[in-house]
Backbone as numpy.savetxt, mean C-alpha at the origin, in Angstrom:
# Nx Ny Nz CAx CAy CAz Cx Cy Cz
25.38 29.67 -8.06 24.27 29.21 -7.23 24.17 27.69 -7.37
24.24 26.98 -6.26 24.11 25.52 -6.26 22.62 25.17 -6.26
22.20 24.49 -7.31 20.79 24.12 -7.44 20.64 22.67 -7.00
19.65 22.42 -6.14 19.39 21.09 -5.60 18.00 20.63 -5.96
17.85 19.35 -6.19 16.53 18.73 -6.33 16.29 18.03 -4.99
15.25 18.45 -4.29 15.03 17.89 -2.96 13.56 17.81 -2.63
13.29 17.26 -1.45 11.91 17.10 -0.99 11.53 18.27 -0.09
10.30 18.72 -0.24 9.74 19.76 0.61 8.59 19.11 1.38
8.69 19.07 2.71 7.72 18.32 3.52 6.43 19.10 3.73
5.32 18.37 3.56 4.00 18.87 3.87 3.29 17.77 4.66
2.06 18.00 5.06 1.30 16.97 5.76 1.36 17.14 7.26
0.49 16.39 7.92 0.41 16.46 9.38 1.51 15.64 10.02
1.55 15.73 11.33 2.49 14.95 12.12 2.22 13.46 11.87
3.25 12.71 11.60 3.20 11.28 11.33 2.44 10.93 10.05
2.13 11.92 9.21 1.50 11.68 7.91 2.20 12.55 6.86
3.43 12.21 6.52 4.18 13.07 5.62 3.69 13.01 4.18
3.88 14.10 3.49 3.59 14.24 2.06 4.65 15.21 1.55
5.30 14.87 0.46 6.42 15.68 -0.01 6.19 16.19 -1.43
6.66 17.42 -1.69 6.76 17.94 -3.04 8.21 17.77 -3.46
8.43 17.36 -4.70 9.78 17.27 -5.24 10.04 18.59 -5.95
11.01 19.34 -5.46 11.25 20.69 -5.97 12.71 20.88 -6.37
12.92 21.89 -7.21 14.25 22.36 -7.53 14.41 23.67 -6.79
15.46 23.78 -5.96 15.63 24.98 -5.13 17.11 25.34 -5.03
17.35 26.57 -4.65 18.70 27.02 -4.35 19.17 26.23 -3.12
20.39 25.76 -3.14 20.91 24.96 -2.05 20.95 25.69 -0.72
20.97 27.04 -0.77 21.04 27.82 0.46 19.66 28.11 1.05
18.60 27.84 0.29 17.23 28.11 0.76 16.84 27.08 1.81
15.96 27.45 2.76 15.51 26.49 3.76 14.73 25.33 3.11
14.66 24.22 3.83 14.02 23.02 3.29 12.62 23.29 2.78
11.80 23.96 3.57 10.41 24.22 3.17 10.23 25.64 2.66
11.33 26.29 2.28 11.27 27.68 1.84 11.06 27.82 0.35
11.67 28.87 -0.20 11.49 29.19 -1.62 12.07 28.10 -2.50
11.44 27.93 -3.66 11.94 26.98 -4.63 11.80 27.57 -6.02
12.52 26.99 -6.97 12.51 27.47 -8.34 11.36 26.85 -9.12
11.22 25.52 -9.00 10.18 24.81 -9.75 9.77 23.55 -9.00
8.48 23.24 -9.07 7.95 22.01 -8.49 7.92 20.95 -9.60
8.55 19.80 -9.35 8.62 18.74 -10.35 7.58 17.65 -10.14
7.08 17.49 -8.93 6.12 16.43 -8.67 5.89 16.28 -7.19
5.40 15.10 -6.80 5.13 14.84 -5.39 5.44 13.39 -5.06
5.54 13.13 -3.76 5.85 11.80 -3.22 5.04 11.61 -1.96
4.19 10.58 -1.95 3.38 10.25 -0.78 3.81 8.86 -0.29
4.57 8.78 0.81 5.08 7.49 1.28 4.08 6.66 2.07
2.89 7.18 2.36 1.93 6.48 3.22 1.37 5.20 2.56
0.84 5.25 1.33 0.28 4.01 0.76 1.38 3.01 0.39
0.97 1.78 0.18 1.91 0.75 -0.22 1.48 0.18 -1.56
2.18 0.35 -2.65 3.43 1.05 -2.81 3.23 2.56 -2.77
4.29 3.28 -2.51 4.23 4.73 -2.37 3.72 5.38 -3.67
3.06 6.51 -3.52 2.51 7.25 -4.65 3.53 8.31 -5.07
4.06 8.17 -6.28 5.09 9.08 -6.77 4.66 9.61 -8.14
4.71 10.91 -8.30 4.39 11.53 -9.59 5.49 12.54 -9.88
6.14 12.39 -11.05 7.25 13.27 -11.43 7.09 13.67 -12.89
7.34 14.95 -13.18 7.39 15.43 -14.56 8.76 15.04 -15.10
8.80 13.97 -15.89 10.06 13.37 -16.33 10.87 14.34 -17.19
10.22 15.03 -18.12 10.96 15.92 -19.03 11.65 17.06 -18.27
10.93 17.67 -17.33 11.52 18.77 -16.56 12.62 18.26 -15.63
12.46 17.06 -15.07 13.50 16.50 -14.21 14.77 16.25 -15.02
14.62 15.73 -16.25 15.79 15.51 -17.10 16.45 16.85 -17.45
15.64 17.85 -17.73 16.19 19.17 -18.03 17.05 19.67 -16.88
16.53 19.60 -15.66 17.27 20.12 -14.50 18.52 19.29 -14.23
18.46 17.99 -14.46 19.66 17.17 -14.29 20.72 17.56 -15.33
20.28 17.85 -16.55 21.22 18.21 -17.61 21.87 19.57 -17.38
21.19 20.49 -16.70 21.79 21.80 -16.46 22.57 21.83 -15.15
22.66 20.71 -14.45 23.54 20.63 -13.29 22.90 20.56 -11.93
21.60 20.42 -11.83 20.96 20.30 -10.52 21.38 18.99 -9.87
21.70 19.04 -8.60 22.15 17.86 -7.86 21.00 17.32 -7.01
20.56 16.08 -7.26 19.48 15.52 -6.44 20.02 15.02 -5.11
19.19 15.11 -4.07 19.54 14.50 -2.80 19.46 12.98 -2.97
19.93 12.24 -1.99 19.92 10.78 -2.09 18.50 10.24 -2.26
17.57 10.77 -1.49 16.19 10.30 -1.56 15.58 10.63 -2.91
15.77 11.84 -3.38 15.22 12.23 -4.68 15.87 11.41 -5.79
17.15 11.13 -5.67 17.82 10.31 -6.68 17.20 8.92 -6.75
16.89 8.34 -5.57 16.26 7.01 -5.58 14.85 7.08 -6.17
14.12 8.17 -5.91 12.79 8.33 -6.50 12.88 8.50 -8.02
13.86 9.27 -8.48 14.05 9.45 -9.92 14.40 8.12 -10.58
15.23 7.35 -9.92 15.60 6.04 -10.44 14.37 5.11 -10.48
13.57 5.14 -9.43 12.37 4.29 -9.36 11.41 4.60 -10.49
11.24 5.87 -10.83 10.31 6.27 -11.88 10.93 6.22 -13.28
12.22 5.93 -13.39 12.85 5.76 -14.69 13.43 7.03 -15.29
13.50 8.10 -14.53 14.04 9.36 -15.05 15.52 9.19 -15.40
16.27 8.55 -14.53 17.70 8.38 -14.78 17.94 7.46 -15.98
17.11 6.45 -16.17 17.23 5.56 -17.33 16.96 6.34 -18.61
15.90 7.14 -18.61 15.57 7.90 -19.81 16.68 8.90 -20.13
17.24 9.53 -19.12 18.34 10.46 -19.35 19.53 9.73 -19.96
19.81 8.53 -19.45 20.90 7.72 -19.98 20.65 7.38 -21.46
19.41 6.98 -21.77 19.08 6.65 -23.15 19.18 7.88 -24.06
18.76 9.04 -23.58 18.85 10.26 -24.38 20.30 10.68 -24.63
21.18 10.40 -23.67 22.60 10.66 -23.90 23.13 9.75 -25.00
22.64 8.51 -25.05 23.03 7.59 -26.12 22.55 8.08 -27.47
21.38 8.71 -27.49 20.85 9.29 -28.74 21.74 10.44 -29.19
22.14 11.30 -28.24 23.01 12.43 -28.58 24.35 11.97 -29.16
24.86 10.87 -28.64 26.15 10.35 -29.10 26.02 9.55 -30.39
24.77 9.21 -30.77 24.56 8.47 -32.01 24.60 6.96 -31.83
24.62 6.47 -30.61 24.68 5.04 -30.37 23.35 4.36 -30.71
22.23 5.04 -30.44 20.90 4.51 -30.76 20.05 5.65 -31.31
18.92 5.28 -31.91 18.01 6.30 -32.42 17.01 6.67 -31.34
16.31 7.77 -31.57 15.31 8.22 -30.60 14.18 7.20 -30.47
13.79 6.59 -31.59 12.72 5.58 -31.56 13.13 4.36 -30.73
14.39 3.93 -30.89 14.88 2.80 -30.10 14.91 3.15 -28.61
15.33 4.37 -28.31 15.38 4.80 -26.92 13.98 4.82 -26.31
13.01 5.37 -27.04 11.63 5.40 -26.56 11.08 3.99 -26.38
11.40 3.08 -27.32 10.92 1.70 -27.22 11.50 1.01 -25.98
12.80 1.21 -25.73 13.43 0.61 -24.54 12.82 1.17 -23.26
12.61 2.49 -23.24 12.04 3.11 -22.05 10.61 2.63 -21.80
9.80 2.56 -22.85 8.41 2.09 -22.70 8.35 0.63 -22.27
9.26 -0.21 -22.80 9.30 -1.62 -22.38 9.66 -1.71 -20.89
10.63 -0.90 -20.46 11.01 -0.89 -19.04 9.83 -0.44 -18.18
9.12 0.61 -18.62 7.96 1.10 -17.86 6.89 0.03 -17.72
6.59 -0.68 -18.81 5.58 -1.74 -18.75 5.99 -2.85 -17.79
7.26 -3.23 -17.84 7.74 -4.28 -16.93 7.64 -3.81 -15.48
7.99 -2.56 -15.23 7.95 -2.01 -13.87 6.50 -1.97 -13.37
5.56 -1.52 -14.21 4.16 -1.47 -13.82 3.60 -2.87 -13.57
4.05 -3.85 -14.36 3.60 -5.23 -14.16 4.07 -5.75 -12.80
5.31 -5.42 -12.41 5.81 -5.85 -11.10 5.02 -5.19 -9.97
4.68 -3.93 -10.16 3.90 -3.22 -9.12 2.51 -3.82 -9.02
1.87 -4.10 -10.17 0.54 -4.73 -10.15 0.59 -6.10 -9.49
1.66 -6.87 -9.77 1.81 -8.19 -9.15 1.95 -8.06 -7.64
2.70 -7.07 -7.21 2.87 -6.85 -5.77 1.53 -6.50 -5.13
0.77 -5.64 -5.79 -0.54 -5.26 -5.26 -1.49 -6.45 -5.22
-1.49 -7.26 -6.28 -2.39 -8.41 -6.30 -1.98 -9.44 -5.25
-0.67 -9.62 -5.03 -0.22 -10.54 -3.98 -0.65 -10.05 -2.61
-0.54 -8.76 -2.38 -0.95 -8.19 -1.10 -2.46 -8.35 -0.91
-3.22 -8.13 -1.97 -4.68 -8.28 -1.90 -5.04 -9.74 -1.64
-4.35 -10.67 -2.29 -4.63 -12.09 -2.08 -4.31 -12.49 -0.63
-3.20 -12.01 -0.10 -2.83 -12.31 1.28 -3.87 -11.75 2.24
-4.36 -10.56 1.96 -5.38 -9.95 2.81 -6.67 -10.78 2.77
-7.07 -11.21 1.55 -8.28 -12.03 1.43 -8.13 -13.37 2.14
-6.95 -13.99 2.02 -6.71 -15.27 2.70 -6.76 -15.11 4.22
-6.22 -14.03 4.72 -6.26 -13.77 6.16 -7.70 -13.57 6.63
-8.49 -12.84 5.84 -9.90 -12.62 6.19 -10.65 -13.95 6.18
-10.37 -14.80 5.19 -11.03 -16.10 5.08 -10.69 -16.97 6.29
-9.42 -17.00 6.68 -9.00 -17.79 7.84 -9.66 -17.27 9.11
-9.72 -15.96 9.26 -10.37 -15.36 10.42 -11.85 -15.72 10.45
-12.50 -15.70 9.28 -13.92 -16.04 9.20 -14.16 -17.50 9.59
-13.29 -18.40 9.10 -13.41 -19.82 9.45 -13.23 -20.03 10.96
-12.28 -19.33 11.54 -12.05 -19.45 12.98 -13.27 -18.96 13.76
-13.82 -17.82 13.34 -15.02 -17.30 14.01 -16.20 -18.26 13.85
-16.28 -18.91 12.69 -17.36 -19.86 12.43 -17.25 -21.05 13.39
-16.03 -21.56 13.60 -15.83 -22.68 14.52 -16.22 -22.29 15.95
-15.84 -21.09 16.36 -16.18 -20.61 17.70 -17.70 -20.51 17.84
-18.37 -19.99 16.83 -19.81 -19.84 16.88 -20.50 -21.20 16.94
-20.00 -22.16 16.18 -20.58 -23.51 16.22 -20.40 -24.15 17.60
-19.23 -23.96 18.21 -18.97 -24.51 19.54 -19.92 -23.88 20.56
-20.14 -22.58 20.45 -21.06 -21.90 21.36 -22.48 -22.39 21.16
-22.88 -22.57 19.90 -24.24 -23.05 19.61 -24.44 -24.46 20.17
-23.43 -25.33 20.04 -23.52 -26.69 20.57 -23.63 -26.66 22.10
-22.87 -25.78 22.72 -22.92 -25.66 24.18 -24.29 -25.17 24.65
-24.85 -24.20 23.95 -26.18 -23.68 24.30 -27.24 -24.76 24.10
-27.13 -25.52 22.99 -28.09 -26.58 22.73 -28.02 -27.67 23.82
-26.81 -27.97 24.27 -26.63 -28.97 25.33 -27.28 -28.49 26.63
-27.07 -27.22 26.99 -27.67 -26.67 28.21 -29.19 -26.67 28.11
-29.72 -26.33 26.94 -31.18 -26.33 26.76 -31.75 -27.75 26.88
-31.03 -28.73 26.34 -31.50 -30.12 26.43 -31.49 -30.59 27.88
-30.43 -30.21 28.63 -30.36 -30.58 30.04 -31.50 -29.90 30.82
-31.76 -28.66 30.53 -32.83 -27.93 31.22 -34.19 -28.55 30.89
-34.39 -28.92 29.63 -35.66 -29.53 29.23 -35.82 -30.90 29.89
-34.75 -31.68 29.97 -34.82 -32.99 30.61 -35.11 -32.84 32.10
-34.50 -31.85 32.72 -34.74 -31.62 34.14 -36.18 -31.15 34.36
-36.70 -30.33 33.49 -38.08 -29.84 33.60 -39.06 -30.99 33.40
-38.79 -31.88 32.47 -39.65 -33.04 32.24 -39.61 -34.00 33.43
-38.46 -34.14 34.08 -38.34 -35.02 35.23 -39.16 -34.48 36.40
-39.20 -33.17 36.55 -39.98 -32.57 37.63 -41.47 -32.70 37.36
-41.89 -32.61 36.14 -43.32 -32.67 35.79 -43.85 -34.10 35.82
-43.03 -35.08 35.49 -43.53 -36.46 35.42 -43.78 -37.01 36.83
-44.91 -37.74 37.04 -45.16 -38.34 38.36 -44.18 -39.47 38.62
-43.91 -39.70 39.91 -42.96 -40.72 40.31 -43.46 -42.11 39.95
-44.77 -42.42 40.24 -45.34 -43.72 39.88 -46.63 -43.49 39.14
-46.98 -44.42 38.29 -48.24 -44.22 37.56 -49.40 -44.26 38.53
-50.35 -43.39 38.28 -51.53 -43.31 39.13 -51.40 -42.28 40.22
-50.21 -41.89 40.58 -50.05 -40.87 41.60 -50.10 -39.49 40.98
-50.59 -38.58 41.74 -50.59 -37.19 41.29 -49.59 -36.44 42.16
-49.00 -35.46 41.64 -48.03 -34.71 42.46 -48.73 -34.04 43.61
-48.07 -33.97 44.72 -48.65 -33.39 45.94 -48.77 -31.89 45.75
-49.91 -31.38 46.20 -50.14 -29.94 46.10 -49.49 -29.28 47.30
-48.87 -28.20 47.07 -48.22 -27.51 48.17 -49.05 -26.41 48.72
């Protein structure tokens, strides 16, 4: 039986949500599966990925073949790195503590890059909002100046109509 690690699609039209599953290669995409390893939500930026690392390593070690997309997700979350480090422990190249330290350092660096990306995106969004607000402020000031000018012209015209032409004359009654 060929065992595959693949995505199982859920969600509405144009709003995909995937479960990462281990399934028989002959089973339909959204059909029966052996075990659910996690999920992948591509909608937010960065994508939301949750994987049970220990079970994923187990299935890789017993011969499950990941699809290209699942392989890239496993790589992104560090599953393939941890598996590589554990193979080094089995061969005696490094100790388990060293492997855990390397993996945790990599995880911290990866999370720092993701936080930096999020903060950069938030800063860009705030700068765009600030620029839009300044532009709206300029438009509002221009409109206020135009309204004030029209009111001044109307007031001057009203005063000209009320004022008598010569001193001592009264306006003619109609």
